[in-house]
C-alpha positions as CSV (number, residue, x, y, z in Angstrom):
1,M,-22.3,2.7,14.0
2,K,-22.9,-1.0,14.2
3,P,-20.2,-3.3,12.6
4,K,-20.9,-4.7,9.2
5,R,-21.9,-8.3,8.8
6,A,-19.1,-10.7,7.9
7,D,-20.5,-11.3,4.4
8,A,-21.1,-7.6,3.8
9,Q,-17.5,-6.9,4.8
10,R,-16.2,-9.7,2.5
11,N,-18.3,-8.2,-0.4
12,E,-16.9,-4.8,0.3
13,N,-13.3,-6.1,0.4
14,A,-13.8,-7.9,-2.9
15,L,-15.2,-4.8,-4.4
16,L,-12.3,-2.7,-3.2
17,S,-9.8,-5.3,-4.5
18,A,-11.5,-5.3,-7.8
19,A,-11.5,-1.5,-8.0
20,A,-7.8,-1.4,-7.1
21,A,-7.0,-3.9,-9.9
22,V,-9.0,-1.9,-12.4
23,F,-7.4,1.4,-11.3
24,V,-3.9,-0.1,-11.9
25,R,-5.0,-1.5,-15.3
26,S,-7.2,1.3,-16.6
27,G,-6.6,4.3,-14.4
28,V,-8.9,5.9,-11.8
29,E,-11.2,7.2,-14.5
30,A,-12.1,3.7,-15.6
31,P,-15.8,3.2,-16.1
32,I,-17.7,2.0,-13.0
33,R,-19.1,-0.8,-15.1
34,E,-15.6,-2.2,-15.6
35,I,-15.1,-2.2,-11.8
36,A,-18.5,-3.8,-11.3
37,A,-17.7,-6.5,-13.9
38,E,-14.3,-7.2,-12.2
39,A,-16.1,-7.5,-8.8
40,G,-19.0,-9.6,-10.2
41,V,-21.6,-7.1,-9.0
42,G,-23.9,-4.6,-10.5
43,T,-23.1,-0.9,-10.8
44,A,-25.8,-0.1,-8.3
45,T,-24.0,-2.1,-5.7
46,I,-20.9,0.1,-6.1
47,Y,-22.9,3.3,-5.9
48,R,-24.7,2.0,-2.8
49,H,-21.4,1.6,-1.1
50,F,-19.6,4.5,-2.7
51,P,-21.8,7.3,-3.9
52,T,-19.0,9.1,-5.7
53,R,-15.8,8.1,-7.5
54,A,-13.9,10.0,-4.9
55,D,-15.5,7.9,-2.1
56,L,-14.3,4.8,-4.0
57,I,-10.8,6.0,-4.5
58,V,-10.4,7.0,-0.8
59,A,-11.8,3.6,0.3
60,V,-9.4,1.7,-2.1
61,Y,-6.5,3.7,-0.8
62,R,-7.4,3.2,2.9
63,H,-8.2,-0.5,2.3
64,Q,-4.7,-1.1,0.9
65,V,-3.0,0.9,3.6
66,E,-4.8,-1.2,6.2
67,A,-3.7,-4.4,4.5
68,L,-0.1,-3.2,4.5
69,A,-0.4,-2.1,8.2
70,E,-1.7,-5.5,9.2
71,S,0.9,-7.4,7.2
72,G,3.9,-6.1,9.2
73,P,3.1,-7.8,12.5
74,V,2.1,-11.0,10.7
75,R,5.4,-11.1,8.9
76,L,7.3,-10.6,12.2
77,E,5.5,-13.6,13.6
78,T,5.9,-15.8,10.6
79,A,9.1,-14.9,8.9
80,P,12.3,-16.9,9.8
81,T,14.0,-13.7,10.9
82,P,13.1,-10.0,11.6
83,Y,15.2,-9.0,8.6
84,A,13.2,-11.4,6.4
85,A,10.1,-9.9,7.7
86,L,11.4,-6.4,6.9
87,Q,12.4,-7.5,3.3
88,G,9.0,-9.1,2.7
89,W,7.1,-6.1,4.0
90,F,9.1,-3.7,1.8
91,G,8.3,-5.9,-1.1
92,E,4.6,-5.4,-0.4
93,F,5.3,-1.7,0.2
94,V,6.9,-1.3,-3.2
95,G,3.8,-3.0,-4.8
96,F,1.6,-0.5,-3.0
97,V,3.6,2.5,-4.0
98,I,3.9,1.4,-7.6
99,T,0.2,0.9,-7.9
100,K,-0.4,4.4,-6.5
101,Q,1.6,6.0,-9.3
102,G,-1.7,6.3,-11.4
103,L,-3.4,7.9,-8.4
104,A,-0.8,10.6,-7.9
105,A,-2.7,13.2,-10.0
106,V,-5.9,12.5,-8.2
107,L,-4.4,12.5,-4.7
108,Q,-2.7,15.8,-5.4
109,S,-5.8,17.4,-6.8
110,D,-7.7,20.3,-5.3
111,D,-10.4,18.0,-4.0
112,P,-10.2,18.3,-0.1
113,C,-11.4,14.7,0.4
114,Y,-7.9,13.5,-0.5
115,D,-6.1,15.8,1.9
116,P,-6.0,13.5,4.9
117,L,-4.8,10.4,3.0
118,H,-1.0,11.2,3.3
119,A,-1.3,11.8,7.0
120,Y,-3.3,8.5,7.3
121,F,-0.7,6.7,5.3
122,L,2.1,7.9,7.7
123,E,0.0,7.4,10.8
124,R,-0.7,3.7,9.9
125,L,2.5,2.7,8.2
126,E,5.3,4.5,10.0
127,P,4.8,2.6,13.3
128,V,4.7,-0.7,11.4
129,C,8.0,0.1,9.6
130,T,9.5,1.3,12.9
131,R,8.6,-1.9,14.6
132,L,10.1,-4.0,11.8
133,L,13.3,-1.9,11.8
134,T,13.6,-2.1,15.6
135,A,13.1,-5.9,15.5
136,A,15.8,-6.3,12.8
137,A,18.2,-4.0,14.7
138,S,17.6,-5.8,18.0
139,S,18.4,-9.1,16.4
140,G,21.7,-7.6,15.1
141,E,20.7,-8.1,11.5
142,I,20.7,-4.4,10.5
143,R,22.4,-1.2,11.7
144,S,20.4,0.5,14.5
145,G,19.1,4.0,14.3
146,Q,17.2,3.8,11.0
147,D,14.4,6.3,10.5
148,A,11.2,4.7,9.2
149,Q,9.8,7.8,7.5
150,E,13.1,8.5,5.8
151,L,13.4,5.0,4.6
152,M,9.8,4.9,3.3
153,R,10.4,8.2,1.5
154,G,13.5,6.8,-0.1
155,V,11.7,3.7,-1.3
156,G,8.9,6.0,-2.7
157,G,11.6,7.9,-4.6
158,L,13.0,4.7,-6.0
159,C,9.5,3.7,-7.1
160,A,8.9,7.0,-8.9
161,G,10.6,5.7,-12.1
162,A,8.4,2.5,-12.3
163,G,6.8,2.0,-15.7
164,T,8.6,4.9,-17.4
165,T,11.8,3.2,-18.3
166,P,11.7,-0.4,-19.4
167,R,15.1,-1.3,-18.0
168,Y,14.4,0.2,-14.6
169,D,13.2,-2.2,-11.9
170,P,12.3,-0.4,-8.7
171,R,11.9,-3.8,-6.8
172,R,15.6,-4.6,-7.5
173,M,16.6,-1.1,-6.4
174,V,14.7,-1.3,-3.2
175,E,16.2,-4.8,-2.5
176,L,19.6,-3.1,-2.9
177,L,18.6,-0.3,-0.5
178,I,17.3,-2.7,2.1
179,S,20.3,-5.0,1.9
180,G,22.4,-1.9,2.6
181,L,20.9,-1.8,6.0
182,R,22.6,-5.0,7.0
183,Q,25.3,-5.1,9.6
184,P,28.7,-5.5,8.2
185,D,30.3,-8.9,8.8
């Protein structure tokens, strides 16, 4: 399979970002025309790239996982400290998890096309989280021995209440969790 042209890849990325925004706002059953309008394309363009709604949902999910996976190393290079990189990445992770709340029913449906997504999520994001934790522990900023999958699962649990209780702020709760990793003075 030959790589996509740069402009075709940009268009697909814009379409996936538009679809993600519409899914958050209107749910995964939003009309394709709403996604097309958000992306500034015709519905035929969406169907050309993604023949079924399931294809689009899977592509949006994978696109967002990839963006999060790529963000970790960039944050390690650009943040003032490894702990700051860890905090920033978990801020993005929370945003990702919260936006997936509307997809939960679809992702847990009987449609086998969604089955590999959780494994893909762990395969791509657990090593990134491990790298961030290792860097922060090596710098002496956090306690060593933290388990990435356990921490990601905990953050997911804290995000589960998002949107259901007005006074509940999962971002604040995750900040408290991540600050609890700090080395005592």
